[in-house]
N, CA, C and O atoms as CSV, one atom per row, in Angstrom:
chain,resi,resn,atom,element,x,y,z
A,1,MET,N,N,17.665,15.177,-34.414
A,1,MET,CA,C,16.865,14.511,-33.438
A,1,MET,C,C,17.215,15.131,-32.091
A,1,MET,O,O,18.387,15.347,-31.783
A,2,THR,N,N,16.193,15.413,-31.295
A,2,THR,CA,C,16.432,15.954,-29.972
A,2,THR,C,C,16.290,14.839,-28.952
A,2,THR,O,O,15.528,13.884,-29.104
A,3,LYS,N,N,17.059,15.023,-27.925
A,3,LYS,CA,C,17.031,14.076,-26.800
A,3,LYS,C,C,16.046,14.549,-25.746
A,3,LYS,O,O,16.160,15.677,-25.266
A,4,THR,N,N,15.093,13.724,-25.378
A,4,THR,CA,C,14.118,14.106,-24.430
A,4,THR,C,C,14.279,13.255,-23.166
A,4,THR,O,O,14.658,12.085,-23.235
A,5,LEU,N,N,14.004,13.823,-22.086
A,5,LEU,CA,C,14.024,13.085,-20.797
A,5,LEU,C,C,12.779,12.265,-20.685
A,5,LEU,O,O,11.664,12.772,-20.812
A,6,SER,N,N,12.973,11.005,-20.449
A,6,SER,CA,C,11.838,10.033,-20.305
A,6,SER,C,C,11.475,9.932,-18.813
A,6,SER,O,O,12.227,9.414,-17.988
A,7,ILE,N,N,10.284,10.455,-18.522
A,7,ILE,CA,C,9.771,10.431,-17.152
A,7,ILE,C,C,8.682,9.341,-17.134
A,7,ILE,O,O,7.765,9.370,-17.954
A,8,PRO,N,N,8.784,8.392,-16.211
A,8,PRO,CA,C,7.745,7.339,-16.165
A,8,PRO,C,C,6.372,7.922,-15.851
A,8,PRO,O,O,6.256,8.885,-15.093
A,9,ARG,N,N,5.318,7.322,-16.448
A,9,ARG,CA,C,3.981,7.677,-16.204
A,9,ARG,C,C,3.592,7.481,-14.772
A,9,ARG,O,O,4.198,6.655,-14.090
A,10,PRO,N,N,2.643,8.172,-14.295
A,10,PRO,CA,C,2.208,8.062,-12.880
A,10,PRO,C,C,1.898,6.596,-12.440
A,10,PRO,O,O,2.271,6.180,-11.343
A,11,CYS,N,N,1.225,5.850,-13.299
A,11,CYS,CA,C,0.858,4.442,-12.963
A,11,CYS,C,C,2.194,3.613,-12.865
A,11,CYS,O,O,2.294,2.694,-12.052
A,12,THR,N,N,3.154,3.943,-13.665
A,12,THR,CA,C,4.387,3.189,-13.570
A,12,THR,C,C,5.131,3.539,-12.276
A,12,THR,O,O,5.717,2.658,-11.647
A,13,ARG,N,N,5.115,4.802,-11.877
A,13,ARG,CA,C,5.746,5.176,-10.613
A,13,ARG,C,C,4.973,4.555,-9.435
A,13,ARG,O,O,5.600,4.146,-8.458
A,14,ILE,N,N,3.667,4.474,-9.494
A,14,ILE,CA,C,2.957,3.808,-8.390
A,14,ILE,C,C,3.318,2.352,-8.315
A,14,ILE,O,O,3.525,1.807,-7.231
A,15,TRP,N,N,3.396,1.717,-9.472
A,15,TRP,CA,C,3.675,0.280,-9.550
A,15,TRP,C,C,5.087,0.027,-8.994
A,15,TRP,O,O,5.294,-0.941,-8.262
A,16,LEU,N,N,6.057,0.891,-9.336
A,16,LEU,CA,C,7.409,0.741,-8.847
A,16,LEU,C,C,7.458,0.906,-7.333
A,16,LEU,O,O,8.160,0.171,-6.637
A,17,LEU,N,N,6.666,1.929,-6.811
A,17,LEU,CA,C,6.543,2.110,-5.369
A,17,LEU,C,C,6.032,0.900,-4.693
A,17,LEU,O,O,6.543,0.519,-3.640
A,18,MET,N,N,4.995,0.245,-5.280
A,18,MET,CA,C,4.437,-0.945,-4.706
A,18,MET,C,C,5.434,-2.117,-4.738
A,18,MET,O,O,5.455,-2.935,-3.818
A,19,MET,N,N,6.268,-2.198,-5.806
A,19,MET,CA,C,7.286,-3.185,-5.869
A,19,MET,C,C,8.324,-2.994,-4.749
A,19,MET,O,O,8.743,-3.973,-4.131
A,20,VAL,N,N,8.731,-1.776,-4.489
A,20,VAL,CA,C,9.672,-1.436,-3.384
A,20,VAL,C,C,9.066,-1.814,-2.073
A,20,VAL,O,O,9.749,-2.425,-1.250
A,21,LEU,N,N,7.843,-1.496,-1.829
A,21,LEU,CA,C,7.120,-1.844,-0.579
A,21,LEU,C,C,7.043,-3.294,-0.398
A,21,LEU,O,O,7.225,-3.800,0.710
A,22,THR,N,N,6.767,-4.020,-1.501
A,22,THR,CA,C,6.702,-5.492,-1.466
A,22,THR,C,C,8.067,-6.070,-1.120
A,22,THR,O,O,8.171,-7.000,-0.320
A,23,PHE,N,N,9.104,-5.520,-1.719
A,23,PHE,CA,C,10.467,-6.004,-1.481
A,23,PHE,C,C,10.843,-5.808,-0.014
A,23,PHE,O,O,11.507,-6.659,0.580
A,24,ILE,N,N,10.404,-4.655,0.586
A,24,ILE,CA,C,10.729,-4.444,2.071
A,24,ILE,C,C,10.009,-5.493,2.851
A,24,ILE,O,O,10.626,-6.087,3.735
A,25,THR,N,N,8.788,-5.768,2.609
A,25,THR,CA,C,8.094,-6.807,3.468
A,25,THR,C,C,8.649,-8.155,3.188
A,25,THR,O,O,8.678,-8.973,4.107
A,26,TRP,N,N,9.098,-8.472,1.998
A,26,TRP,CA,C,9.714,-9.747,1.714
A,26,TRP,C,C,11.051,-9.862,2.477
A,26,TRP,O,O,11.353,-10.896,3.074
A,27,ALA,N,N,11.840,-8.771,2.440
A,27,ALA,CA,C,13.114,-8.784,3.136
A,27,ALA,C,C,12.932,-8.972,4.631
A,27,ALA,O,O,13.694,-9.714,5.251
A,28,VAL,N,N,11.951,-8.325,5.221
A,28,VAL,CA,C,11.660,-8.500,6.616
A,28,VAL,C,C,11.400,-9.988,6.950
A,28,VAL,O,O,11.901,-10.524,7.938
A,29,ALA,N,N,10.614,-10.610,6.101
A,29,ALA,CA,C,10.361,-12.053,6.306
A,29,ALA,C,C,11.595,-12.905,6.135
A,29,ALA,O,O,11.835,-13.829,6.913
A,30,GLN,N,N,12.387,-12.594,5.106
A,30,GLN,CA,C,13.555,-13.416,4.837
A,30,GLN,C,C,14.637,-13.302,5.886
A,30,GLN,O,O,15.380,-14.250,6.139
A,31,LEU,N,N,14.715,-12.159,6.479
A,31,LEU,CA,C,15.703,-11.918,7.519
A,31,LEU,C,C,15.241,-12.403,8.885
A,31,LEU,O,O,16.019,-12.380,9.838
A,32,GLY,N,N,13.979,-12.848,9.001
A,32,GLY,CA,C,13.449,-13.360,10.218
A,32,GLY,C,C,13.279,-12.335,11.307
A,32,GLY,O,O,13.276,-12.677,12.490
A,33,LEU,N,N,13.137,-11.070,10.923
A,33,LEU,CA,C,12.964,-10.050,11.891
A,33,LEU,C,C,11.584,-10.088,12.539
A,33,LEU,O,O,10.608,-10.490,11.906
A,34,SER,N,N,11.508,-9.681,13.765
A,34,SER,CA,C,10.206,-9.682,14.445
A,34,SER,C,C,10.160,-8.557,15.507
A,34,SER,O,O,11.170,-7.900,15.759
A,35,GLY,N,N,9.045,-8.356,16.090
A,35,GLY,CA,C,8.802,-7.278,17.019
A,35,GLY,C,C,7.525,-6.631,16.742
A,35,GLY,O,O,7.047,-6.637,15.607
A,36,GLN,N,N,6.922,-6.039,17.794
A,36,GLN,CA,C,5.600,-5.436,17.639
A,36,GLN,C,C,5.621,-4.276,16.643
A,36,GLN,O,O,4.719,-4.183,15.810
A,37,TRP,N,N,6.633,-3.377,16.699
A,37,TRP,CA,C,6.617,-2.219,15.845
A,37,TRP,C,C,6.907,-2.649,14.411
A,37,TRP,O,O,6.378,-2.063,13.467
A,38,LEU,N,N,7.739,-3.663,14.246
A,38,LEU,CA,C,8.003,-4.100,12.904
A,38,LEU,C,C,6.815,-4.721,12.280
A,38,LEU,O,O,6.540,-4.472,11.106
A,39,ILE,N,N,6.085,-5.529,13.012
A,39,ILE,CA,C,4.845,-6.136,12.511
A,39,ILE,C,C,3.838,-5.090,12.161
A,39,ILE,O,O,3.180,-5.199,11.126
A,40,LEU,N,N,3.684,-4.050,13.003
A,40,LEU,CA,C,2.779,-3.017,12.728
A,40,LEU,C,C,3.200,-2.198,11.478
A,40,LEU,O,O,2.364,-1.720,10.712
A,41,GLY,N,N,4.519,-2.064,11.314
A,41,GLY,CA,C,5.021,-1.415,10.118
A,41,GLY,C,C,4.665,-2.160,8.831
A,41,GLY,O,O,4.271,-1.552,7.836
A,42,VAL,N,N,4.814,-3.514,8.870
A,42,VAL,CA,C,4.472,-4.355,7.722
A,42,VAL,C,C,2.940,-4.235,7.458
A,42,VAL,O,O,2.495,-4.193,6.311
A,43,LEU,N,N,2.160,-4.183,8.558
A,43,LEU,CA,C,0.698,-4.029,8.375
A,43,LEU,C,C,0.380,-2.637,7.728
A,43,LEU,O,O,-0.488,-2.517,6.864
A,44,ALA,N,N,1.089,-1.653,8.168
A,44,ALA,CA,C,0.934,-0.307,7.606
A,44,ALA,C,C,1.285,-0.244,6.109
A,44,ALA,O,O,0.601,0.412,5.323
A,45,ILE,N,N,2.370,-0.944,5.741
A,45,ILE,CA,C,2.770,-1.051,4.348
A,45,ILE,C,C,1.655,-1.716,3.506
A,45,ILE,O,O,1.354,-1.284,2.394
A,46,ALA,N,N,1.054,-2.785,4.081
A,46,ALA,CA,C,-0.024,-3.481,3.392
A,46,ALA,C,C,-1.224,-2.557,3.195
A,46,ALA,O,O,-1.862,-2.588,2.143
A,47,LEU,N,N,-1.532,-1.747,4.183
A,47,LEU,CA,C,-2.654,-0.858,4.079
A,47,LEU,C,C,-2.360,0.254,3.057
A,47,LEU,O,O,-3.235,0.615,2.269
A,48,VAL,N,N,-1.154,0.786,3.068
A,48,VAL,CA,C,-0.764,1.753,2.049
A,48,VAL,C,C,-0.833,1.227,0.641
A,48,VAL,O,O,-1.298,1.904,-0.276
A,49,LYS,N,N,-0.375,0.039,0.487
A,49,LYS,CA,C,-0.510,-0.672,-0.829
A,49,LYS,C,C,-1.981,-0.822,-1.203
A,49,LYS,O,O,-2.348,-0.550,-2.346
A,50,GLY,N,N,-2.809,-1.233,-0.298
A,50,GLY,CA,C,-4.259,-1.349,-0.598
A,50,GLY,C,C,-4.814,-0.037,-1.029
A,50,GLY,O,O,-5.552,0.024,-2.012
A,51,GLN,N,N,-4.476,1.060,-0.305
A,51,GLN,CA,C,-5.008,2.329,-0.648
A,51,GLN,C,C,-4.457,2.826,-2.011
A,51,GLN,O,O,-5.160,3.524,-2.743
A,52,LEU,N,N,-3.211,2.467,-2.342
A,52,LEU,CA,C,-2.736,2.804,-3.692
A,52,LEU,C,C,-3.482,2.071,-4.769
A,52,LEU,O,O,-3.739,2.632,-5.833
A,53,VAL,N,N,-3.832,0.848,-4.525
A,53,VAL,CA,C,-4.682,0.091,-5.507
A,53,VAL,C,C,-6.022,0.728,-5.674
A,53,VAL,O,O,-6.487,0.893,-6.802
A,54,VAL,N,N,-6.676,1.101,-4.572
A,54,VAL,CA,C,-7.951,1.728,-4.586
A,54,VAL,C,C,-7.890,3.087,-5.340
A,54,VAL,O,O,-8.736,3.359,-6.191
A,55,ASP,N,N,-6.924,3.899,-5.033
A,55,ASP,CA,C,-6.826,5.229,-5.612
A,55,ASP,C,C,-6.425,5.200,-7.084
A,55,ASP,O,O,-7.040,5.888,-7.899
A,56,HIS,N,N,-5.406,4.417,-7.440
A,56,HIS,CA,C,-4.788,4.593,-8.722
A,56,HIS,C,C,-5.253,3.460,-9.708
A,56,HIS,O,O,-5.644,3.755,-10.837
A,57,PHE,N,N,-5.209,2.243,-9.294
A,57,PHE,CA,C,-5.537,1.172,-10.216
A,57,PHE,C,C,-6.994,0.834,-10.351
A,57,PHE,O,O,-7.403,0.258,-11.360
A,58,MET,N,N,-7.812,1.185,-9.334
A,58,MET,CA,C,-9.246,1.041,-9.476
A,58,MET,C,C,-9.882,2.393,-9.957
A,58,MET,O,O,-11.066,2.460,-10.286
A,59,GLY,N,N,-9.031,3.462,-9.980
A,59,GLY,CA,C,-9.469,4.749,-10.516
A,59,GLY,C,C,-10.412,5.492,-9.609
A,59,GLY,O,O,-11.243,6.256,-10.100
A,60,LEU,N,N,-10.326,5.305,-8.309
A,60,LEU,CA,C,-11.260,5.984,-7.422
A,60,LEU,C,C,-10.669,7.219,-6.710
A,60,LEU,O,O,-11.242,7.734,-5.750
A,61,ARG,N,N,-9.499,7.678,-7.213
A,61,ARG,CA,C,-8.783,8.784,-6.526
A,61,ARG,C,C,-9.632,10.039,-6.568
A,61,ARG,O,O,-9.762,10.722,-5.552
A,62,ARG,N,N,-10.202,10.355,-7.692
A,62,ARG,CA,C,-11.004,11.585,-7.825
A,62,ARG,C,C,-12.503,11.381,-7.785
A,62,ARG,O,O,-13.258,12.257,-8.209
A,63,VAL,N,N,-12.950,10.233,-7.279
A,63,VAL,CA,C,-14.369,9.934,-7.291
A,63,VAL,C,C,-14.988,10.477,-6.045
A,63,VAL,O,O,-14.437,10.287,-4.961
A,64,ARG,N,N,-16.085,11.129,-6.145
A,64,ARG,CA,C,-16.865,11.574,-4.981
A,64,ARG,C,C,-17.968,10.589,-4.740
A,64,ARG,O,O,-18.401,9.838,-5.614
A,65,GLY,N,N,-18.389,10.632,-3.531
A,65,GLY,CA,C,-19.580,9.760,-3.206
A,65,GLY,C,C,-19.252,8.546,-2.469
A,65,GLY,O,O,-18.484,8.600,-1.508
A,66,PHE,N,N,-19.782,7.456,-2.855
A,66,PHE,CA,C,-19.863,6.234,-2.066
A,66,PHE,C,C,-18.680,5.344,-2.063
A,66,PHE,O,O,-18.279,4.908,-0.984
A,67,TRP,N,N,-18.073,5.026,-3.190
A,67,TRP,CA,C,-17.117,3.914,-3.327
A,67,TRP,C,C,-15.777,4.179,-2.613
A,67,TRP,O,O,-15.318,3.337,-1.842
A,68,ARG,N,N,-15.169,5.297,-2.853
A,68,ARG,CA,C,-13.840,5.463,-2.277
A,68,ARG,C,C,-13.876,5.465,-0.729
A,68,ARG,O,O,-13.077,4.766,-0.105
A,69,PRO,N,N,-14.778,6.228,-0.108
A,69,PRO,CA,C,-14.904,6.102,1.355
A,69,PRO,C,C,-15.189,4.693,1.881
A,69,PRO,O,O,-14.671,4.268,2.914
A,70,LEU,N,N,-16.066,3.965,1.099
A,70,LEU,CA,C,-16.401,2.607,1.471
A,70,LEU,C,C,-15.163,1.718,1.474
A,70,LEU,O,O,-14.946,0.971,2.428
A,71,LEU,N,N,-14.358,1.786,0.437
A,71,LEU,CA,C,-13.148,0.959,0.340
A,71,LEU,C,C,-12.072,1.368,1.270
A,71,LEU,O,O,-11.340,0.515,1.772
A,72,THR,N,N,-11.936,2.654,1.531
A,72,THR,CA,C,-10.958,3.164,2.486
A,72,THR,C,C,-11.396,2.708,3.922
A,72,THR,O,O,-10.563,2.287,4.724
A,73,GLY,N,N,-12.661,2.801,4.203
A,73,GLY,CA,C,-13.149,2.337,5.517
A,73,GLY,C,C,-12.950,0.860,5.699
A,73,GLY,O,O,-12.622,0.390,6.789
A,74,TYR,N,N,-13.151,0.131,4.626
A,74,TYR,CA,C,-12.901,-1.343,4.664
A,74,TYR,C,C,-11.448,-1.612,5.013
A,74,TYR,O,O,-11.161,-2.456,5.861
A,75,LEU,N,N,-10.526,-0.902,4.366
A,75,LEU,CA,C,-9.087,-1.106,4.648
A,75,LEU,C,C,-8.738,-0.738,6.084
A,75,LEU,O,O,-7.964,-1.433,6.742
A,76,LEU,N,N,-9.306,0.347,6.557
A,76,LEU,CA,C,-9.074,0.755,7.949
A,76,LEU,C,C,-9.617,-0.305,8.917
A,76,LEU,O,O,-8.935,-0.702,9.862
A,77,LEU,N,N,-10.831,-0.747,8.671
A,77,LEU,CA,C,-11.461,-1.754,9.526
A,77,LEU,C,C,-10.663,-3.086,9.502
A,77,LEU,O,O,-10.462,-3.706,10.547
A,78,LEU,N,N,-10.233,-3.497,8.357
A,78,LEU,CA,C,-9.428,-4.695,8.203
A,78,LEU,C,C,-8.109,-4.525,8.994
A,78,LEU,O,O,-7.710,-5.400,9.762
A,79,GLY,N,N,-7.451,-3.368,8.777
A,79,GLY,CA,C,-6.192,-3.123,9.515
A,79,GLY,C,C,-6.354,-3.097,11.016
A,79,GLY,O,O,-5.504,-3.606,11.747
A,80,ALA,N,N,-7.481,-2.486,11.498
A,80,ALA,CA,C,-7.743,-2.446,12.909
A,80,ALA,C,C,-8.021,-3.847,13.476
A,80,ALA,O,O,-7.568,-4.186,14.569
A,81,ALA,N,N,-8.762,-4.638,12.725
A,81,ALA,CA,C,-9.054,-6.025,13.163
A,81,ALA,C,C,-7.766,-6.873,13.209
A,81,ALA,O,O,-7.569,-7.634,14.156
A,82,LEU,N,N,-6.891,-6.749,12.197
A,82,LEU,CA,C,-5.643,-7.450,12.216
A,82,LEU,C,C,-4.756,-7.029,13.339
A,82,LEU,O,O,-4.132,-7.869,13.988
A,83,ALA,N,N,-4.682,-5.690,13.599
A,83,ALA,CA,C,-3.845,-5.169,14.717
A,83,ALA,C,C,-4.448,-5.621,15.993
A,83,ALA,O,O,-3.691,-5.995,16.889
A,84,GLY,N,N,-5.730,-5.626,16.170
A,84,GLY,CA,C,-6.353,-6.126,17.402
A,84,GLY,C,C,-6.094,-7.561,17.642
A,84,GLY,O,O,-5.826,-7.962,18.775
A,85,ALA,N,N,-6.165,-8.383,16.581
A,85,ALA,CA,C,-5.892,-9.807,16.727
A,85,ALA,C,C,-4.446,-10.042,17.120
A,85,ALA,O,O,-4.151,-10.945,17.902
A,86,PHE,N,N,-3.547,-9.237,16.582
A,86,PHE,CA,C,-2.135,-9.338,16.892
A,86,PHE,C,C,-1.851,-9.083,18.311
A,86,PHE,O,O,-1.027,-9.773,18.909
A,87,PHE,N,N,-2.513,-8.094,18.898
A,87,PHE,CA,C,-2.246,-7.704,20.260
A,87,PHE,C,C,-2.953,-8.592,21.262
A,87,PHE,O,O,-2.595,-8.589,22.440
A,88,LEU,N,N,-3.946,-9.353,20.830
A,88,LEU,CA,C,-4.616,-10.215,21.738
A,88,LEU,C,C,-3.783,-11.479,21.891
A,88,LEU,O,O,-4.164,-12.383,22.635
C-alpha cells in the first residue's frame, strides 16, 4: 500500500478560508475592538466572503455574460452603501 498526500479539494479550501474569515470577524466583536479602519476591514471581509460564495458555491467563477457581473456589482453597491452609511 502506498501512502498518498491528501490535499483538500478546492471547495473545502474555500470553505476553510471562509471559516477563518468568520472567526476573525467574530474575534473582533468579542474583543470589543472598534475604529474606522477596523470596521472597514470587517466590511471588506464580508464582501470577500460574498464574492467567494458567488464565484465558488454558486458556480459563477467561469461564467460569461450577465450573472457574475450583476452579483459582483450588487456586492460592490451594497458595500459602498454600508460604508457611506457608516461615515454619515
